N, C-alpha and C positions, 0 to 999 in steps of 0.2 A: 893028453902030452903035451898040445900044440899051449895049451892054458898056462901050464908050468913051465915052458920052455920061453913064454913071451915074461912073467913073470922072473925070470933069471934075468932075461936079456935088458927089464926094467932094471933090476936093482944095480945090474953089472956096468950098467951103458949111463944111467940119467941121473943126475947129480937131485938133491931136493927138491930144490923150485922147478925142474923138469917133471920129476914123480908127480908133484902136486896138480901142473898141468896135464899129463899125463891122465890121472886117475878123475879130474873133475870133467875132462871129457867123454870118459868111461861114464862115469855117472848120469851125462845129459841124455845120454841115449834113453832115461825112463822120468817118469814125469818127477819134478823135484823144485820143492818152494825154497829153500834157503839160495838159490841163486838170484831170488827178484830182489828190484830196486824201483821203492818208491819214492827218494826223496822225502821222506817225512821226517819234520825236526823231533827232537827230542821229547817235548813236552806232548806231543800230539801222538808219539810211539808208546809213552808211558798209558795217554788216554786211553787208547785205544787198547791195550794192553789189560787197563782195569775193566772196562767196559767187557771183553772174553771173558774176564775171571769172575766178573759178577753173574754172567751168563751161566756161565763152569757151576759157578755157587750157589746159586740162587733159582736159577728158571728151571720150572719143570721140561726138558727138553724132550721131544718128540720119540728120537731111539736113542741105539749106540753109533749110527753113523752121523748124527746130529751133533752127537758128545764128543767122537772123534775129529770132525772138523773142525770145531771149537779149539780141539787140545790144537791143533795140526796150526791153526792162526798163532795161538798163543807160542807154540815148538818158536814159529818164525821170528815174533817179536820179541822174544825175551834171545833170540841169537844175536838180533839188528843192534838189542841194545846189552850186549856185549855179558847175557850173562847164560854163559857158555855149559856152564855146570847143569844149571835149572830144565834151560833146552832138551841136553841130553839125557837125563830125568826121564822127562815126558814121553821122548820117544822110545824109550825102553818100555814105557806103563803103555803107549798104545799097543807096539809090535804086542804086549802080555794080553789083550784084547785081540788084538786082528794080527796073528804072525805074518801072513803075509802080502799087510799094507805096504804098497811102493812107495806110497811117501814118506811113510816112515823108514820105511828101509832105507830109501836115498838120502833122507836128511840126516841119518846117524852114518851112512859112508861120508859124506860130506862133513859130519862132525870128525872123523875120524883122520880125514884128509887133513883139516884144520890142526888138528892134534899130531900128523905125520906119524899117524901109528897105523900105517903101512898095509902091515899084514892081517888086522882087523878089517879092512879097507876090502882086500883080496877074498875075505870071508865075507861080506854083505855082498860081494860082486857076486859069488860064485851061487849064492841064494838067489839073486836077481836073474842070472843068465838061466838057472832053474826054472823061477817061473817064467820066464820067455819062452821056453820052449814045452810050456805047460798047454793045452787046449784052452784051460778059462783066463788065458793073459788077456785077451781082448778087454774082458768084463774087468778084470783086475787094472787095467791101464786106463778104463773109461772110468774107473770110479779115483783112481790117481787126479786125471783131469778136471774130475767135478770137484775134488777137496781141494784144489788150487783154485778152479773158480770160487768156491764157497769163500774161501780166504781173501782172496782179492775182494771179494763184493764185501768182508769186513774189515778190508784194511785201508781201503785208498778207492774211492767213489770215481777220480779221474779215469782210472783202467776198468770202467765198468765193461766195455765193448770187449774186448778182450775176456772178461768174465763170462760174458753170454755167449762169445763165442765157443768158449771150452765146455759151458755148459749143454749145447747143441754139439757138440760134437760127441761129447759122451752119451748125452740119450739117443744118438743114430746106434751105439753098442746096447743100450739098455732102454727103450723107451719107455718102458713102466716103473722106472723109479717116480716115485711122485712126489717126493721127497725133492732132488732134481729139479722134476717139474714146477714145484713151488718157487723152490728159489729162482728158478730162471724167469719168472710172471712177478716175483719180486725187483728183481733186477730191472727188467722192462719196465713198470708201473715208475719206476726211482728216476727212471732215466726221462720220463714224462717230464718233471721237472723242468729240466735243463732245456725243454724244446719250446715253443715260441711260432712253430710254423702248425696253424691247425690241422692239417693234412697228416703232418709224422706225427701228432697228438694222437689222431684219432685212429691210425693206423699202428700205433703202438697199444691202444687201448684193446684193438683188437684183437692184436696176437696173443696178448695177456691173457685177454677174457676165453678165447680159445682154451687157453694154455690149463685154465683156471677148470673151463667144464671138464678136460677130460680127466681132471682128479674128482670131480663132484659126480660124474657119472660112473665112477668106480667104489661110490662110499654105497653100503659099509663092508664091499667082501672085500677090498684089497684097503682100504683106507681106514684109519682108525677115528676117532671122534676129534682128537687132537689136531689132527692133521686140516680135517673137513672143517674144524672151528676156524682156523688161521686162513684157509683158503676162502671162505664164507667173510671173513670182515677183510679182506684182498679185493674181493668182488665187489664188496660196498662200498670201498675207499676208490675203488676203477670208475664207478656210476657216481660219484661223488666228487670227479674232479672237477674246478671251478669252469676249465672250456669246453666242454663236454656236454652240461645241460643234459645229463641222463639220470637225474634223480627222481624217481618214481617212490609212490610205496612200497614197491618191491627191496628198496634200496635200505628203509630202515627194518625191515624183514629179515635182510642179511645181517645186521649187528645183532637184532634179538636173537635169533637161531644161535649165531656166534658163541653170544655169553650166554648162554643156557645150556651150550652143547658143551665147553669149556671154560668155566667162567674165571678160571685160576690160572689162567693164559695171559702175559703180560703184553704180547703184542695184538693180542686179542682184545684186552682192556683199551690202549691204546687209540689202536682204529677207531674203536666204537666209540671213547670220547674225543676224537678228533671230528668224526661225525657230529657228535650232540654239539660240541661246540663251534660249528659251524653254522648249527640251524639255532644257536641261540640259546639250547638248553643247557643251562651252566651246571644246575646243580645236580642233573645226570652227568654228565662230564666230570664235575668236581670228585662226586665219588667216584666215580670210574680210578680218576689217577691215582687220587689217595689210596686206592688200594692198591694200585699199582706200582705206587712209590715203595709200600710195605712190603711187598715183594722184590722187586729189583728198583732201585735209582736208577734212572737214564736222563740225560741231560732232556730229551722231547718230554717225557713227563713233567718235568719240572718245568719246561718253555711252556709248557699246554698249560699247567694250573697256576703260573706267574700271569698269562693271558689272562687267565678267568678272572683272579682277582682285580688285574686291570680296568678290565670291563666292568666291574662291578661298581667302580669309584662313577657315580653320578656323570659328572664332566666327560667323561670318557665313553658314555654310550650310547651318544650320538655317532661316533667312528668307528662302532662295532661291527664285524661279520656278523649278520643276524641272517633269516629266514626273511624273503621279500615279500610283500602283498605285490600283486602283478596286476593288480585289477584296473591301475591308471594306462597300463602299455596297452597300445596298440596292435602291433606285432609281437611272435617272437624274435624277432632279431631284437627288440627292443627289449624284451625282457632278460633276454642274454646277456645284451651290455648293463643292462642294470648288473646285473648279479657281478658282472664282469670289474664294472666302476666299486662296488662295495667291495670286492676280494682285492683287488689289485692295489687300486690307488690310494697315492697318500695320504693321508689328514689335509685338508685346506687350513686346520689351525691347529694347531697343540695347544690345548687347554690349560690354563694358570693353576694350578691347586697346591693345596696346603698338603702337609705330610698327614696321614691317618695310617688308621691299621691297615687297609686295603694296601695304601702304596708299601708299605714296609713287607707286606706280605708278598706282594709283587715282587717287588725289590729280592730279596730274600731267595725265592724259585730261582727268576732271573738269572742270579749269581751263582747259585747252586749250578742251573743247568751247563752257565758256560764253565765252570770249573770242572766238570763232568765230560764236558766234549770241548776243548777249544777252538775246536774248527765249524761251531754250530753258532755261523755269522750272524742269522737271524734275531738270536737272542741278543748280542750285542746293540743290536740296529732298535729293539723293543726297551732294552736300557739305555740306549741314549736317549729315547722320546721321555722315558719317565722322568730322567733328569732334567731335562727341558721343561718340563710341566711343574715340577716343584722346584723350578729357579736355582738348580746346584749345577751350574754353566760349566764348572771346571769341570766335573765327574761326564757331564754331557759331552765335551769335548774330549777328556778323554778316552771313551767310549767308540765315539768317532775314528779318532786318529787309532786305537788298538783294532779297527777291523782290519783284518788280511785281505787285501781287494784279491789276489790270488786266489782264496779258498772260495769266493762268490762263485758259485754255480750254477744259481739259481738266477736266470735274467731279471724276474719282476722285483726280484730282492736287491738287485744291482743298481736298476734305476731311481728306487726309494731310496735305497741309500745315498744317493750322489745329490738326488734334489734337497734331501731332508740337511744331507750336509752343507751344501751348498746355500739353502734358506736360513742355516743356524750361523753360518760365516758371519752373513750379511746383516742378521740379526743384531750378532754381536759387536759389528764393527760399527754400528750406531750407536752405542753404548760406551768403545773408545774415545777417550781425547786424544790421546795421542795420534799422530797420521799416519805414523809409522807403523805400528798397531793395527791401525784401522785399512793402510793399506795390503796390509799383510794379510791380515783375514778376505779384504776384497777378492784379493789374486788368487787364494785357496776356493773360494766361492765360484769364483768364474770358471777354475777349473772345475770343480766338479759339476757345474751345469754343462760343461764341454763335454763330459765324461758321459752323462746322463743325455744330450742330445744325440751324439755319435751312437750309442746302445738303440736308442730311439730308431735312429734312420736304416737302423739293419733291421730289427723287428716292422716299421712298418711296411716296409717292401713285401713281407710276407704276410702278415696281419693287419692289415689294413684298419678295422676298427679300433685297433688300438689308440688312435690317432683322438677318437672320442673320449679318452679315458683319462691320458696325462695331461698335465699342463703345459703343452708346447709353447703357447704363445707366450706364458710367464718364463719360462726359462732361456726363448730367445731375446724375449724382452731384456732381461738379467744381463746375457752375453753383451748384447748391443750398449748397454750402460755401463758396460763395466770394463769389458774388454778391451785388450790392444789391437793394435792394425793386425797383426798377424791371426789373431781368435778371431776376428769380423771378418777376416779375408775367408778362413776357414770356414765360417757358418756361410758366408755367400756362396761358395762354392758348393756345399752341401744341399742348402735351398733350389739351388740350381738344378741339380742331380737326380735328387727323390722327389720324384713332383705327389706322393705322398704324404710330404711333409708340407702342413699347411702354413700357410703365411697368414693369417687372420689378421695382424697388426699393421702388415705392409710394410714389413722390417728390408722386404729384398731390393725394392727399389732405393730405399736408403743406405744400404749396403754397396750395391752399384754405384752411386754415385761417389763413396766415400774408398772403397776398394777395386772397383769394378774394372779401373785402368782409362784407358782411352775410351774416346764415344761409339767405337766400332767395337771394342772390345765389353763395351756394357751393352749393346743389340746383340751381340753373340750369346752372350750370357742370357740374357731374356728368353733369345729363340730357343736356347738351350731347356729353359724350364719350362718351355710352354711345347718341346719336342718336336719344334720346327727344323729336323736337322738337315732339312735339302736346304732350306732358306739361309740357314746359319753357314753352311757348306759353300752355296753358291756367292753369299756375301763377301765369308773369308776368302774365295779362290780371285773373284773379280772386281774387287773394292778398290786394286792399286795401292793399298797398304802394304808396307813392309811386312814379310811374316814375323822377323824377330820382332817386332813390337806388338805382337799379340801372345799372350803368355801361354807358352808349349802344353801345358797341362788342359788348358782348353781347347788347342787345335787338336788335341791326340783326343779329346771327348769326342770332337765335330767328327773328328775323321771315321772313328770306331763305330761311333752311332748311324751313321750315315752309310758305311761299308755294309751293318748289319741290313739296313732296308734292301738290297740287294742280294744277299747272301743266300745260296738257293737257289735262286731267280736268276739274276744277270750275274753269272761267277765272275766273268772278266772285269766286269765295272769296279764288284765288289773290291775283289785282289790288287789292283789299280789305287783304288781307294785306301784300303788297308796296308798297303807298302807304307805309302806316305806316315801312314802311324806307326808302324813296323820301323819307320827309318827314326822317328823323332823319341819311338822308347831305344832302340838298340844302337842306332847308327852312330857315327862317328862326328857326327854334324856339330860345330865348332858356338853353333850359335843355343846347344843343351846347355841348360845351367846347373845341373847335376853334379853331381862328383861321382866317378866311376873308381870301383875298387874291385879288385881282380878276385877270382873263384877260379883256380888252380891253374891258371895261366894269367901271366900279365897283360894277356892279348885281350882278355877277355874281356867288355863292359859287364858292368852291374849297377844297374840306377834305381835308384830308391824309389822310382814309378813303374812299377810291374806290373803286367797283366794278373790280375786275379782270380775270375774265373771266364775264360771263353767257350761258349756251348755252341755247339751246332745241331741243330736238327735233320741233317741231312746224312746221307749216309758215305758221303763219296771220300772221307776220310781225310780233306783238309785240315781240321780242325786235329788231328792225332797226328797228324804230320809235321804242324806249326809247333804242338807240344814236344815231339820229340827231337825238333831242330831246338826249341827253347834249350832241352837241356843238353844237347851235345854241342849246341855253340855257345850257350851262355851259363852255362851251369846251373838253372832254375829249375827249382825241383816242381814237380808234374805229379799228379796223381789222376788215375782214371778209372769212372764209377758213373752210369747213367749219363752217360753224355756230360759228364762236366771234368774240364781242367783245371785243376788249381795249378796256378802259378803263382811262387815266390809267396805263400802264404804268410799275414802279420798277425803281430799277436801288440794289444794293448796290456802295458802294463808300467806302475808309477815307481820310481826310484827317486827316490832324494827331490820330492816335490817336481821332479821332472815328466810328463806326461807325453807319451807318444798317443796321438789323436787318430783313428783309423777313421777316413771317410771315405764311405764305400759311392761310385761310381756309377747309377744305375746304366744298363744298358737293354737287356730285356728283360723280363719276368724274372729270369734267374740267373742272369748275367749283374757283373758288375767290374768295375775297375776300381783300384783302390789306393789314392796317392799317403804315402807315409807321411805326417807330418810330426816333429819331433820339436816338443816347445819346454822351454826352461825358464824358469824366472828369476 
């Protein structure tokens, strides 16, 4: 009666827009997918839809729940592409297979809301409320969360963390759903691609391995051959990760068992082929990939096959990733470093070759890979280098220019892209007769080198061994030789702040003379580079020099770094020094050169120079209090976790050749201050 009365009141008192809002709120009490938003472009959505349709049409799926999960993803993609009728039909089809599927019911309700068919919305809501009062509702809700997690993992990698959390929530209710366990482990494995902190990579690998071992320990009682084969292939892929160095004779056994257990599975074939490619067994990899493509064409299979054909070109054999002899290496660390160099590093030279059959085949498969997934950025990078080799420079430049920076998640791909794009621009500049064209290319090349050094500086703090891999000296020389004063100044500050950034070419002293300011400023910067912050502080305070003559950013670095030396030991001293820093960042001092903008109030100053991370190992709450104060009084974003406070998170992006360069200033092992430099040519 109460429900019927509420419906009558809704019909009598609310207009159409208000009814839509009312029913949306009701539906949102249950797991639903159609309200998700991923900000994908139309061509990306269509590529995702094609991928899901191919899986449903061509692949051997594990069971009904995997089929339904893929259908849910298809419903969302069709709905987002305004194919409402098809989306509605598939929702009905899902309910025919699984009448109590919450996600299908909520999707159906939202479709009826869209068409303003409110009686049908009421009917679906009655069904949902009946299920809500049933004893098995927790398991139905868990299934809905897992299905949303699956859809997110198929549609948007950027939202992987939410998908992981949803899978974990679902598994708390249904801990023995082995399909969900596998999908969770697969997500954690994929997340490892964007990590460069070895400790975090190892932690993720351990977590994924433990999840997969829960699956293998229940074979064959509760796990079928198909899921077991996928699990073994993923275990082998975890051991084959280039940064973990866990490859053993057991690794190849994982792939051999997986292929013998369920050889017709596309995932098993692709992962096994990737492993054989990594150890230089191209013939084995090629057979698996060709078979995988026969069953279901994917971007990954075509990309890997294109790589194989490229690596069979004699001039490219030198650049291939293959199993390396370790006989000349003295220590395990040198062995690992040698593997990482071959796996990650850009080619030092791009060979000039003539078009031949292997070039044509490599080009075909790489272009096919990109057409199947326009978000597969490494394909465009490989294609650009291939065109560079055959001296088709216009095609190479188009590939570099078409790469969407915002889609690059994997850090080593970013660095390789920036370095090779920069090198290519400098290479073409030498061939141009027009001074204007030459300068334009030099400007773009310099921008790319700056982006590369910025990303490298972030990585070096957490993974010091990377400085042995990348051509840091050559990159810095390129910036020094071609950049204008502003870029040189930024490079100087970067070298000054990141001690892991090598200065083998002695560029820092040259930059000090050109961009370091007066004699005292140069001395202070050198002391900061050497991490002699006490000496820098004493020189700054007692030199007799006017404070305004010293760069405000340099003063902030000295104050904050020196305050950190006293933090938790002599708190009063730390507080006094930090107040100086705090005043420079957020005070109303006229000597500040930064423009203030308002956040919620015209009286709230907000500078481009913000505290990025302020970490405190003490438990006295000072850091937390500071973070809360910054939120309250200055409107700066903060987030708390693992004793880190993130304030004013910055992002790098490109827009009309304008580069936002993010230069992290080293504080402690896990602490930075970032100045944001906006550069436009």
